[in-house]
C-alpha positions as CSV (number, residue, x, y, z in Angstrom):
1,M,-31.9,31.1,-10.5
2,E,-32.2,31.8,-6.8
3,E,-31.8,28.1,-6.0
4,N,-28.7,27.9,-8.2
5,M,-27.2,30.9,-6.3
6,K,-27.8,29.1,-3.0
7,L,-26.2,26.0,-4.3
8,A,-23.1,28.0,-5.4
9,A,-22.9,29.6,-1.9
10,V,-22.3,26.2,-0.3
11,E,-20.3,24.6,-3.1
12,D,-17.5,22.4,-1.9
13,T,-14.2,24.3,-2.1
14,V,-10.6,23.3,-1.5
15,K,-7.9,25.8,-0.5
16,Y,-4.2,25.2,-0.7
17,H,-1.3,27.3,0.7
18,L,2.4,27.0,-0.2
19,F,4.9,28.6,2.1
20,L,8.6,29.3,1.5
21,I,10.9,28.2,4.3
22,A,14.6,28.3,4.9
23,D,14.6,31.8,3.4
24,E,16.3,34.8,4.8
25,P,14.0,37.8,5.5
26,R,13.5,40.0,2.4
27,E,11.7,43.1,1.5
28,P,8.0,42.6,0.6
29,E,8.7,43.5,-3.1
30,K,11.6,41.0,-3.4
31,H,9.6,38.3,-1.6
32,E,6.7,38.7,-3.9
33,E,9.0,38.5,-6.9
34,T,10.5,35.3,-5.6
35,L,7.1,33.7,-5.0
36,Q,5.9,34.8,-8.5
37,K,8.9,33.0,-10.0
38,Y,7.9,29.9,-8.0
39,I,4.4,30.1,-9.4
40,E,5.8,30.2,-13.0
41,R,8.1,27.2,-12.3
42,I,5.4,25.1,-10.7
43,M,2.8,25.7,-13.5
44,T,5.4,25.1,-16.2
45,Q,6.6,21.8,-14.6
46,F,3.1,20.4,-14.0
47,A,1.6,21.7,-17.3
48,P,1.6,18.3,-19.0
49,M,-0.7,16.9,-16.4
50,L,-2.9,20.0,-16.0
51,V,-3.4,20.7,-19.7
52,S,-5.3,17.4,-20.3
53,Y,-7.3,17.5,-17.1
54,I,-11.1,18.3,-17.3
55,W,-12.2,20.1,-14.2
56,Q,-15.7,19.9,-12.9
57,N,-15.9,23.6,-12.0
58,Q,-12.7,25.5,-11.4
59,P,-9.2,24.6,-12.4
60,F,-6.1,24.3,-10.2
61,N,-4.7,27.8,-9.9
62,L,-1.9,29.6,-8.0
63,R,-1.5,33.3,-7.1
64,Y,0.5,35.5,-4.7
65,K,-1.2,36.3,-1.4
66,P,0.3,39.1,0.7
67,G,1.0,38.5,4.4
68,K,-1.7,39.2,7.0
69,G,-1.3,39.0,10.7
70,D,0.8,36.0,11.7
71,V,0.3,34.4,8.3
72,P,3.3,35.3,6.0
73,A,3.1,36.1,2.3
74,H,2.7,32.9,0.4
75,I,1.3,31.2,-2.7
76,F,-2.4,30.6,-2.5
77,G,-5.0,28.7,-4.6
78,M,-8.7,27.9,-4.3
79,T,-10.8,25.5,-6.4
80,K,-14.5,24.9,-6.3
81,F,-14.7,21.2,-7.2
82,G,-18.5,20.8,-6.9
83,D,-19.8,17.2,-7.3
84,N,-16.5,15.7,-8.5
85,I,-14.6,14.7,-5.4
86,E,-11.7,13.4,-7.5
87,D,-10.8,17.0,-8.4
88,E,-10.0,17.6,-4.7
89,W,-7.9,14.5,-4.4
90,F,-6.0,15.3,-7.6
91,I,-5.2,18.6,-6.1
92,V,-3.9,16.8,-3.0
93,Y,-1.6,14.8,-5.3
94,L,-0.4,17.9,-7.0
95,V,0.3,19.7,-3.8
96,K,2.1,16.7,-2.4
97,Q,4.2,16.5,-5.6
98,I,5.0,20.2,-5.6
99,T,6.6,19.9,-2.1
100,K,8.5,16.9,-3.3
101,E,9.9,18.7,-6.4
102,F,10.5,22.0,-4.5
103,P,11.8,20.9,-1.0
104,E,11.9,24.5,0.1
105,L,8.1,24.8,-0.1
106,V,5.7,23.6,2.7
107,A,2.1,23.1,1.8
108,R,-1.2,23.2,3.8
109,I,-4.5,22.1,2.3
110,E,-8.1,22.3,3.7
111,D,-11.7,22.3,2.5
112,N,-15.2,23.1,3.8
113,D,-14.8,20.3,6.4
114,G,-11.4,21.6,7.6
115,E,-8.5,19.2,7.9
116,F,-10.0,16.6,5.5
117,L,-6.7,14.7,5.3
118,L,-7.1,13.9,9.0
119,I,-10.7,12.8,8.3
120,E,-9.4,10.3,5.7
121,A,-6.9,8.9,8.2
122,A,-9.2,9.1,11.3
123,D,-8.7,5.5,12.2
124,F,-4.9,5.9,12.7
125,L,-4.6,9.3,14.4
126,P,-2.9,9.8,17.8
127,K,-5.4,10.1,20.6
128,W,-4.6,13.7,21.5
129,L,-5.4,15.0,18.0
130,D,-8.9,16.3,17.3
131,P,-10.5,19.1,15.2
132,D,-10.2,21.5,18.1
133,N,-6.4,21.4,18.3
134,S,-5.4,20.5,14.7
135,T,-5.1,24.0,13.4
136,N,-1.7,24.8,11.8
137,R,-0.4,21.3,12.5
138,V,-0.9,19.4,9.2
139,F,1.5,20.1,6.3
140,F,3.2,18.5,3.4
141,H,7.0,18.7,3.3
142,H,9.4,16.9,1.0
143,G,6.3,15.0,-0.3
144,K,5.5,13.6,3.1
145,L,2.6,14.3,5.4
146,C,3.7,16.0,8.7
147,I,1.8,16.5,11.9
148,I,3.2,18.9,14.5
149,P,2.7,17.2,17.8
150,A,1.4,18.7,21.0
151,P,3.7,18.6,24.1
152,R,2.8,15.9,26.5
153,K,1.2,16.8,29.8
154,H,4.2,16.1,31.9
155,E,6.9,16.8,29.3
156,A,8.7,20.1,28.7
157,S,9.6,20.5,25.0
158,S,11.3,23.7,24.2
159,W,10.6,23.4,20.5
160,L,6.8,22.8,20.8
161,P,4.4,25.6,21.7
162,T,2.1,24.9,24.6
163,T,-0.9,26.4,22.6
164,T,-2.0,26.1,19.1
165,P,1.0,27.0,16.9
166,T,0.9,30.0,14.6
167,V,1.8,29.5,10.9
168,A,5.2,31.2,11.5
169,Q,5.9,28.8,14.5
170,A,4.8,25.8,12.4
171,L,7.1,26.7,9.6
172,N,10.0,27.1,12.0
173,I,9.3,23.7,13.6
174,I,9.2,22.1,10.2
175,S,12.5,23.7,9.2
176,T,14.4,22.8,12.4
177,H,12.8,19.4,13.3
178,P,11.7,17.8,10.1
179,E,12.4,14.2,11.3
180,K,10.3,14.6,14.5
181,I,7.0,15.7,12.8
182,L,6.5,13.0,10.2
183,A,3.1,11.4,10.4
184,S,3.0,7.7,11.2
185,E,3.2,5.1,8.4
186,S,-0.4,4.2,8.8
187,V,-1.5,7.8,8.5
188,Q,0.7,8.3,5.5
189,A,-0.7,5.1,3.9
190,A,-4.3,6.2,4.4
191,V,-3.7,9.4,2.5
192,N,-1.5,7.8,-0.2
193,R,-4.1,5.2,-0.8
194,R,-6.6,7.9,-1.7
195,I,-4.3,9.5,-4.3
196,R,-2.9,6.2,-5.6
197,G,-2.7,5.9,-9.4
198,Y,-2.1,9.5,-10.4
199,P,-1.2,10.7,-12.9
200,E,-2.2,7.6,-14.9
201,K,-5.6,7.7,-13.1
202,I,-6.5,10.9,-15.1
203,Q,-7.1,8.9,-18.3
204,A,-9.1,6.3,-16.4
205,S,-11.5,9.0,-15.1
206,L,-12.5,10.0,-18.7
207,H,-15.3,8.8,-20.8
208,R,-15.6,9.3,-24.6
209,A,-19.0,9.4,-26.3
210,H,-20.5,10.4,-29.6
211,C,-22.6,13.6,-29.7
212,F,-24.7,15.2,-32.4
213,L,-23.7,18.8,-32.0
214,P,-23.8,22.1,-33.9
215,A,-20.5,22.5,-35.8
216,G,-19.5,25.5,-33.7
217,I,-19.7,23.6,-30.4
218,G,-17.9,20.7,-31.9
219,A,-15.0,22.9,-33.1
220,V,-14.8,24.6,-29.7
221,L,-14.7,21.3,-27.8
222,K,-12.1,19.9,-30.2
223,Y,-9.9,22.9,-29.5
224,Q,-10.6,23.2,-25.7
225,P,-12.0,19.8,-24.4
226,R,-12.2,21.2,-20.8
227,L,-15.1,23.5,-21.9
228,V,-17.4,20.5,-21.9
229,A,-17.8,21.0,-18.2
230,A,-19.4,24.4,-18.7
231,G,-22.0,22.9,-21.1
232,V,-22.8,20.1,-18.7
233,Q,-23.1,22.5,-15.7
234,A,-25.4,24.8,-17.8
235,F,-27.7,21.8,-18.4
236,Y,-27.4,20.2,-14.9
237,L,-28.1,23.5,-13.1
238,R,-30.7,24.8,-15.5
239,D,-33.8,26.7,-14.2
240,P,-37.0,28.0,-15.8
241,I,-35.3,31.2,-17.0
242,D,-32.6,29.2,-18.8
243,L,-35.3,27.1,-20.5
244,R,-37.2,30.1,-21.7
245,A,-34.0,31.4,-23.3
246,C,-33.4,28.1,-25.0
247,R,-36.7,28.2,-27.0
248,I,-34.8,29.8,-29.9
249,F,-31.1,29.2,-30.6
250,K,-29.4,32.0,-32.5
251,T,-25.7,31.1,-32.3
252,F,-25.7,27.3,-32.5
253,L,-28.2,26.5,-35.3
254,P,-29.8,22.9,-35.4
255,E,-29.1,22.6,-39.2
256,T,-25.4,22.8,-38.6
257,R,-25.2,19.7,-36.4
258,V,-22.5,17.0,-37.1
259,M,-21.6,13.8,-35.3
260,T,-18.4,14.3,-33.2
261,S,-16.5,12.6,-30.4
262,V,-16.6,14.4,-27.0
263,T,-14.5,13.6,-24.0
264,F,-16.2,13.9,-20.6
265,T,-15.1,13.0,-17.1
266,K,-17.2,10.1,-15.8
267,C,-18.9,12.5,-13.3
268,L,-19.9,15.0,-16.1
269,Y,-21.1,12.1,-18.3
270,A,-23.2,10.7,-15.5
271,Q,-24.8,14.1,-14.8
272,L,-25.6,14.6,-18.5
273,V,-27.1,11.1,-19.1
274,Q,-29.1,10.6,-15.9
275,Q,-31.4,13.6,-16.3
276,R,-34.2,13.4,-18.9
277,F,-35.0,16.5,-21.0
278,V,-37.4,17.2,-23.9
279,P,-36.4,20.2,-26.1
280,D,-38.9,23.0,-26.9
281,R,-40.5,22.5,-30.3
282,R,-39.7,26.1,-31.2
283,S,-36.0,25.4,-30.8
284,G,-35.8,23.4,-34.0
285,Y,-34.1,20.5,-32.1
286,T,-35.8,17.1,-32.6
287,L,-34.8,13.7,-31.2
288,P,-35.1,10.3,-33.0
289,P,-37.1,7.6,-31.3
290,P,-35.4,5.9,-28.3
291,S,-34.9,2.7,-30.3
292,H,-32.8,4.6,-32.9
293,P,-29.1,3.5,-32.7
294,Q,-28.0,7.2,-32.5
295,Y,-30.6,8.3,-30.0
296,R,-28.0,8.7,-27.2
297,A,-25.7,10.8,-29.4
298,H,-28.6,13.2,-30.4
299,E,-29.8,13.4,-26.8
300,L,-26.3,14.3,-25.4
301,G,-25.7,16.9,-28.1
302,M,-29.0,18.5,-27.5
303,K,-28.3,18.8,-23.8
304,L,-24.9,20.3,-24.3
305,E,-26.5,23.1,-26.5
306,L,-28.1,24.5,-23.5
307,I,-25.0,26.5,-22.9
308,E,-26.2,29.2,-25.3
309,G,-29.4,29.9,-23.4
310,S,-28.0,29.5,-19.9
311,A,-28.4,32.4,-17.6
312,E,-24.6,32.8,-17.2
313,Y,-24.2,32.9,-21.0
314,Q,-26.8,35.6,-21.5
315,E,-25.4,37.5,-18.5
316,R,-21.9,37.5,-19.9
317,L,-22.8,38.2,-23.5
318,E,-22.6,41.9,-23.1
319,M,-19.4,41.6,-21.1
320,A,-17.9,39.6,-24.0
321,K,-18.6,42.4,-26.5
322,N,-16.8,44.8,-24.2
323,Y,-13.9,42.3,-23.9
324,F,-13.3,42.3,-27.6
325,Q,-13.0,46.1,-27.6
326,L,-10.6,46.0,-24.7
327,S,-8.5,43.1,-26.0
328,V,-7.0,45.4,-28.7
329,N,-4.9,47.2,-26.0
330,R,-4.8,44.5,-23.3
331,P,-3.4,41.0,-23.5
332,E,-5.9,38.1,-23.1
333,S,-4.0,36.6,-20.3
334,S,-4.6,39.6,-18.1
335,L,-8.3,39.0,-18.1
336,A,-10.1,36.1,-16.5
337,M,-12.8,35.0,-18.9
338,S,-16.0,33.1,-18.1
339,P,-16.8,30.0,-20.1
340,G,-19.3,31.9,-22.2
341,E,-16.8,34.6,-23.0
342,E,-14.1,32.0,-23.9
343,I,-16.5,30.2,-26.2
344,L,-17.3,33.4,-28.1
345,T,-13.6,34.2,-28.3
346,L,-12.8,30.8,-29.8
347,L,-15.7,31.0,-32.3
348,Q,-14.1,34.2,-33.6
349,K,-10.7,32.6,-34.0
350,I,-11.2,29.0,-34.9
351,P,-11.8,28.3,-38.7
352,L,-15.1,26.5,-39.1
353,D,-15.4,24.1,-42.0
354,I,-18.7,22.2,-41.6
355,E,-18.0,20.0,-44.7
356,E,-14.7,18.9,-43.2
357,L,-16.3,18.1,-39.9
358,K,-18.9,15.9,-41.7
359,K,-16.2,14.0,-43.5
360,E,-14.6,13.2,-40.1
361,E,-17.8,11.6,-38.9
362,A,-16.8,8.4,-40.7
363,N,-13.6,8.1,-38.8
364,L,-14.7,8.9,-35.3
365,P,-13.0,6.8,-32.5
366,P,-15.3,4.3,-30.9
367,E,-17.3,5.2,-27.8
368,D,-16.4,4.0,-24.4
369,D,-18.6,1.4,-22.7
370,D,-20.8,3.0,-20.1
371,Q,-21.7,-0.2,-18.2
372,W,-20.0,1.4,-15.1
373,L,-23.1,3.5,-14.8
374,H,-25.2,0.3,-14.2
375,L,-23.5,-1.5,-11.4
376,S,-25.2,-4.4,-9.7
377,P,-25.6,-4.2,-5.9
378,D,-22.8,-6.7,-5.4
379,Q,-20.5,-4.7,-7.7
380,L,-21.4,-1.5,-5.8
381,D,-20.7,-3.1,-2.4
382,Q,-17.3,-4.3,-3.7
383,L,-16.5,-0.8,-5.0
384,L,-17.4,0.8,-1.7
385,Q,-15.3,-1.7,0.2
386,E,-12.3,-1.1,-2.1
387,A,-12.7,2.6,-1.7
388,A,-12.6,2.1,2.1
389,G,-9.3,0.3,1.6
390,K,-10.5,-3.2,2.5
391,K,-9.8,-6.2,0.4
392,V,-12.9,-8.0,-0.9
393,D,-13.0,-11.5,-2.3
394,S,-15.5,-11.7,-5.1
395,L,-17.5,-14.9,-5.2
396,S,-19.3,-16.4,-8.2
397,K,-23.0,-17.2,-7.9
398,G,-22.4,-20.9,-7.6
399,E,-19.6,-20.6,-5.0
400,E,-20.5,-21.4,-1.4
401,Q,-20.1,-18.5,1.0
402,N,-18.6,-19.7,4.3
403,C,-18.7,-17.5,7.4
404,D,-17.0,-18.1,10.7
405,L,-19.5,-17.1,13.3
406,T,-16.8,-17.0,16.0
407,Q,-15.4,-14.0,14.0
408,V,-18.7,-12.1,14.7
409,S,-18.5,-12.8,18.4
410,E,-14.8,-11.9,18.7
411,S,-15.2,-8.7,16.7
412,M,-18.1,-7.6,18.9
413,K,-16.1,-8.3,22.1
414,A,-13.2,-6.3,20.7
415,F,-15.6,-3.5,19.9
416,I,-17.2,-3.4,23.3
417,S,-13.8,-3.4,25.0
418,K,-12.8,-0.3,23.2
419,V,-13.0,3.2,24.7
420,S,-16.1,5.3,24.0
421,T,-16.8,8.9,24.9
422,H,-19.3,11.6,23.9
423,K,-17.3,11.9,20.7
424,G,-18.1,8.3,19.6
425,A,-16.8,4.8,19.9
426,E,-13.5,3.5,18.6
427,L,-13.4,0.5,16.2
428,P,-11.1,-2.4,16.8
429,R,-7.8,-2.2,15.1
430,E,-6.8,-4.4,12.2
431,P,-4.7,-7.5,13.1
432,S,-1.7,-6.0,11.3
433,E,-1.6,-3.0,13.6
434,A,0.2,-2.7,16.8
435,P,-1.6,-4.3,19.8
436,I,-3.3,-2.1,22.4
437,T,-1.3,-1.7,25.6
438,F,-3.0,-2.1,28.9
439,D,-1.6,-1.3,32.3
440,A,-3.4,-3.0,35.3
441,D,-2.2,-0.4,37.8
442,S,-3.5,2.5,35.7
443,F,-6.8,0.7,35.3
444,L,-7.2,0.2,39.0
445,N,-6.3,3.8,39.6
446,Y,-9.0,5.2,37.4
447,F,-11.5,2.5,38.5
448,N,-10.9,3.7,42.0
449,K,-11.7,7.3,40.9
450,V,-15.1,6.1,39.6
451,L,-16.2,3.8,42.4
452,G,-14.1,4.4,45.4
453,P,-13.0,8.0,46.0
454,K,-11.2,8.8,49.2
455,P,-13.1,10.9,51.8
456,H,-11.0,14.0,51.0
457,E,-11.5,13.6,47.2
458,S,-14.3,15.2,45.2
459,D,-17.5,13.3,44.8
460,S,-17.9,14.4,41.2
461,D,-18.6,11.7,38.6
462,D,-16.8,13.7,35.9
463,L,-13.3,12.6,34.8
464,E,-11.0,14.4,32.6
465,E,-11.0,13.1,29.0
466,E,-7.3,12.4,29.3
467,D,-8.1,9.9,32.1
468,F,-10.2,7.8,29.8
469,E,-7.8,8.0,26.9
470,C,-5.0,6.7,29.1
471,L,-6.9,3.4,29.4
472,D,-6.5,2.7,25.7
473,S,-3.6,4.6,24.3
474,D,-0.5,3.7,22.3
475,D,1.4,6.6,23.9
476,E,3.5,6.2,27.0
477,V,2.0,7.6,30.2
478,D,3.5,8.5,33.5
479,L,1.9,6.3,36.2
480,E,1.6,7.3,39.8
481,T,2.6,4.5,42.2
482,Q,-0.2,3.2,44.4
483,D,0.2,2.5,48.1
484,P,-1.3,-0.7,49.7
485,D,-4.2,1.3,51.2
486,E,-5.3,2.3,47.8
487,E,-5.1,-1.3,46.5
488,A,-7.1,-2.5,49.4
489,S,-9.7,0.1,48.8
490,V,-10.1,-1.0,45.2
491,K,-10.3,-4.6,46.2
492,G,-13.1,-3.8,48.6
493,T,-14.9,-1.9,45.9
494,L,-14.7,-4.8,43.5
495,D,-16.0,-7.2,46.2
496,N,-19.0,-4.9,46.9
497,L,-19.7,-4.8,43.1
498,K,-19.7,-8.6,42.9
499,S,-22.1,-8.8,45.9
500,Y,-24.4,-6.2,44.2
501,M,-24.4,-8.2,41.0
502,A,-25.2,-11.4,42.9
503,Q,-28.3,-9.7,44.5
504,M,-29.4,-8.5,41.1
505,D,-29.1,-12.1,39.7
506,Q,-31.2,-13.4,42.6
507,E,-34.0,-10.9,41.8
508,L,-33.9,-11.6,38.1
509,A,-34.1,-15.4,38.8
510,H,-37.8,-15.0,39.8
511,T,-38.7,-13.3,36.5
512,N,-39.2,-14.5,32.9
513,I,-36.2,-12.5,31.6
514,G,-34.0,-15.5,31.8
515,K,-36.2,-17.4,29.3
516,S,-35.3,-14.9,26.6
517,F,-31.7,-16.1,26.7
518,T,-30.1,-19.3,25.6
519,T,-28.3,-21.0,28.4
520,Q,-25.4,-23.4,28.4
521,K,-27.6,-26.2,29.8
522,Q,-30.1,-25.7,27.0
523,M,-27.4,-26.2,24.5
524,D,-25.6,-29.1,26.2
525,P,-27.7,-31.7,28.0
526,L,-24.6,-33.3,29.3
527,S,-23.9,-30.2,31.4
528,Q,-26.7,-31.3,33.8
529,M,-24.3,-34.1,34.9
530,S,-21.6,-31.7,35.9
531,S,-20.1,-31.8,39.3
532,S,-21.9,-30.7,42.4
533,N,-19.3,-28.0,42.8
534,S,-20.6,-26.3,39.7
535,D,-24.2,-26.5,41.0
536,E,-23.1,-24.9,44.3
537,E,-21.5,-22.0,42.4
538,D,-24.7,-21.4,40.5
539,S,-26.8,-21.4,43.6
540,V,-28.0,-18.2,45.2
541,A,-29.8,-17.4,48.4
542,G,-33.4,-18.7,48.3
543,G,-32.7,-22.0,46.8
544,S,-32.9,-20.9,43.1
545,V,-30.3,-22.2,40.7
546,L,-29.0,-19.8,38.1
547,T,-27.8,-21.3,34.8
548,S,-25.0,-19.6,33.0
549,V,-26.1,-17.7,29.9
550,D,-24.1,-18.6,26.7
551,V,-23.0,-15.1,25.9
552,D,-21.4,-15.8,22.6
553,L,-24.4,-17.8,21.3
554,N,-26.9,-15.1,22.3
555,L,-24.7,-12.4,20.8
556,V,-24.3,-14.1,17.5
557,S,-28.0,-15.1,17.4
558,N,-29.2,-11.5,18.0
559,I,-26.7,-10.1,15.4
560,L,-27.9,-12.6,12.8
561,E,-31.6,-11.8,13.6
562,S,-30.9,-8.1,13.1
563,Y,-29.0,-8.7,9.9
564,S,-31.7,-11.0,8.5
565,S,-34.4,-8.4,9.3
566,Q,-32.6,-5.8,7.1
567,A,-33.7,-7.8,4.0
568,G,-30.5,-7.0,2.2
569,L,-30.7,-3.3,2.9
570,A,-28.3,-1.2,4.9
571,G,-28.8,-1.4,8.7
572,P,-27.1,-1.3,12.1
573,A,-26.0,-4.9,12.1
574,S,-24.3,-4.8,8.6
575,N,-22.9,-1.3,9.1
576,L,-21.3,-2.3,12.4
577,L,-19.9,-5.6,11.2
578,Q,-18.6,-4.2,7.9
579,S,-16.8,-1.4,9.8
580,M,-15.0,-4.1,11.7
581,G,-14.1,-6.0,8.6
582,V,-16.7,-8.8,9.0
583,Q,-18.6,-9.6,5.8
584,L,-21.8,-11.8,6.3
585,P,-23.1,-13.8,3.4
586,D,-26.7,-13.5,2.2
587,N,-29.2,-15.6,4.1
588,T,-30.3,-18.3,1.7
589,D,-31.5,-20.6,4.5
590,H,-34.9,-19.5,5.9
591,R,-34.7,-21.5,9.0
592,P,-34.9,-19.6,12.3
593,T,-31.7,-17.9,13.2
594,S,-31.3,-19.8,16.5
595,K,-31.4,-23.1,14.5
596,L,-28.7,-21.8,12.1
597,V,-26.5,-20.9,15.0
598,E,-26.9,-24.2,16.7
599,N,-25.8,-26.0,13.6
């Protein structure tokens, strides 16, 4: 029980806020009345979608929230979605559609991780945006994702606050400059891809199965299918106290069981199926042998009956009795019932005809195939790739898998050339995205700061983060013109660096380190007949001749060695290459990697 309480304390939660803009100031009472009407209109309009949805834990809900500090009064909702992440993204779809249907509403949504919409679109965000400055900048308006920009360093924008905007400031900006705050197409696409398919996707997320259940539970689930989540959670989060309470069932008797069709979400079905459970002999519930054709139906039904003995059910039982006494004078809608209370209420209202339910057993709809629970490794990899928004070409077993090794080399070069800071390294952009702009003057300027500071400048090695970001940014930057003295200083620094590298090469030439690399002469015997000019260039002081290392060959060879050593499991080589869109085939040739590369 204590463990379950700890789990609940850190359960994933999504919060959503709907603000009314373009509205003249009103008295608090009038404003509350207006927002309450919006709540009624929203819930009425989206009821067809919501009524058939089975939530993992808590449903989508809206209520009035009074203003506090710089946050004005607004419509607020909070949902604990637990293990089913699809509940969170369905709420994103709902919130997005609400702002589309009600243009005067602006929405903001967050979860335990903060601005999770930015996390989803992390590969496409502007350089200046990070978790530290994203507060009150991300909204939905007119069904579009909006990001309120920060003013540029050398730009004065009267409509942009110089610090983190308040909610009131953000709403004013959205109202007065809607065309200037739209997120880029790539950011919009990243979020839209995650919610693509709704509302049709709701039906695809369901799984129908036969369950051998007490007639009471079958009738309740037929009337309110969403209550199946409470039964699954009672079983999935059971503890020893729950199991002791399940030794004897008083409400749902074993002899009243009938075969019925139950609709789950795929997440709930997986949770129910994947855990093994043997009922207490004193409970009266017995299971047929595993080879029996209806074993799965009996097992699922037995697991769902755990709801009677669950700690929450016992805890709420007395409250339910008090509820019935109060309901005479108070409408049911004014009380928020727990699942246990709601089940007891329905049992009092729903007419229960066991014989009729037994007749329906012969006409049950067929069960859905649950092969999606047993994916092969290849199918799982393909599913993960598709979830990441990357196209995967499925290959048959007999089809040859061709891989261009030059793609490995080029991808690694692109990765190394990207900017990296203490916050991590950037991945190369997709070919379809805008190319990276590079300004030579800017590069020399910042290179000079690293290696060749003027006497009157600071000797600190630390550079502002903005300096590094300017080397690889899609944003326009204001460049300071350099005088000839600065350019000469940079040129001298580069010459000194080349001299230093030559000395290092000379020292390494007398060691065995060079033997660990494949050189161009080892790969091409004809290179030994190259011109004397080339030999002179490779010569260094002391008479030693340095042979150029084949960088591409060594890079690909080492990557393939690392990939092969993973033995099909996840590892640094496959993770890095897949993040850059490079998919290596399985190693079916057991020759040394160097031989494979040579061929």
